[in-house]
C-alpha positions in Angstrom: -14.5 63.3 32.8 -12.6 61.5 35.3 -10.6 58.1 34.8 -11.2 55.4 37.0 -9.2 52.6 37.3 -9.8 49.3 36.9 -8.4 46.9 39.3 -5.9 44.6 37.5 -6.4 40.6 38.8 -2.9 39.0 38.7 -2.8 35.3 37.6 -0.6 32.9 39.6 1.1 30.9 36.8 -1.8 30.4 34.3 -1.1 32.1 31.0 -4.4 32.8 29.4 -3.9 32.8 25.1 -6.3 34.9 23.0 -8.8 33.0 21.4 -8.5 33.0 17.6 -11.0 32.9 15.3 -10.8 30.5 12.4 -9.3 32.4 9.2 -11.3 31.8 6.0 -8.4 29.8 4.6 -9.1 27.4 7.2 -12.3 27.1 6.8 -12.1 26.8 3.2 -9.5 23.8 3.9 -12.4 22.2 6.0 -15.1 22.7 3.6 -12.8 21.1 0.6 -12.0 18.2 2.8 -15.7 17.6 3.4 -16.6 17.5 0.3 -13.7 15.4 -1.0 -14.9 12.6 1.7 -18.5 13.2 0.4 -17.1 12.7 -3.1 -15.1 9.7 -2.7 -18.1 8.1 -0.8 -20.1 8.4 -4.0 -17.4 7.2 -6.2 -17.0 4.4 -4.0 -20.4 3.4 -3.8 -20.8 3.8 -8.0 -17.9 1.6 -8.4 -19.6 -1.0 -5.9 -22.4 -1.0 -7.4 -20.8 -1.6 -11.1 -18.6 -4.5 -9.7 -22.2 -6.0 -8.2 -23.6 -5.6 -11.6 -20.8 -7.0 -13.4 -20.3 -10.3 -10.7 -24.5 -10.6 -11.5 -23.5 -10.8 -14.8 -20.7 -13.2 -14.8 -22.8 -15.7 -12.4 -25.7 -15.6 -14.8 -23.2 -16.5 -17.8 -21.9 -19.3 -15.6 -25.4 -20.7 -15.1 -26.3 -20.2 -18.9 -22.6 -22.4 -19.7 -23.9 -24.9 -17.1 -26.7 -25.5 -18.7 -25.2 -25.6 -22.2 -22.8 -27.8 -20.6 -24.9 -30.4 -19.2 -27.0 -30.2 -22.8 -23.6 -30.8 -24.8 -22.8 -33.7 -22.0 -26.7 -35.4 -22.7 -25.6 -34.9 -26.3 -22.7 -36.6 -26.8 -24.1 -39.8 -24.6 -27.1 -39.9 -26.8 -24.8 -40.2 -30.1 -21.9 -41.9 -28.4 -24.4 -44.6 -27.9 -24.0 -47.8 -30.0 -27.1 -47.8 -31.8 -26.8 -44.4 -32.9 -23.5 -45.2 -34.0 -24.6 -47.9 -35.8 -27.7 -46.3 -37.4 -25.2 -43.7 -38.8 -23.0 -46.5 -40.5 -25.7 -48.3 -41.8 -26.8 -44.7 -43.3 -23.2 -44.4 -44.7 -23.3 -47.8 -46.3 -21.2 -49.9 -43.6 -22.2 -53.3 -42.2 -21.8 -53.8 -38.5 -20.2 -57.5 -38.0 -21.8 -59.4 -35.1 -19.8 -59.9 -31.9 -19.3 -63.0 -32.1 -17.8 -63.1 -35.6 -15.3 -60.9 -34.1 -11.9 -62.8 -32.8 -9.9 -61.1 -30.3 -6.1 -61.2 -30.5 -3.8 -59.9 -27.8 -0.5 -58.5 -28.5 2.4 -60.9 -26.7 5.2 -58.6 -25.1 
């Protein structure tokens, strides 16, 4: 067997680095990072949906409270009318004096 010489080419100032293959540890780190990002995305979606549900419930409660407030305001208006008070007072045995029989006295300063 004869040995043949392979001619060598010399580079002119360029240094070529040998290619490195990614190690198993580096691949595992990238996979774990990707899984972590996906888990964060899922958690963020779940948290956002839970917050939206809470907001919808609070808006519904506000609407119900607004309706109840309007109903109570109408009841206050109805119950504070002079006729209603007069009927309730008469049922308790009180008699109202007519307005013309009332003499107003102003306090002197």
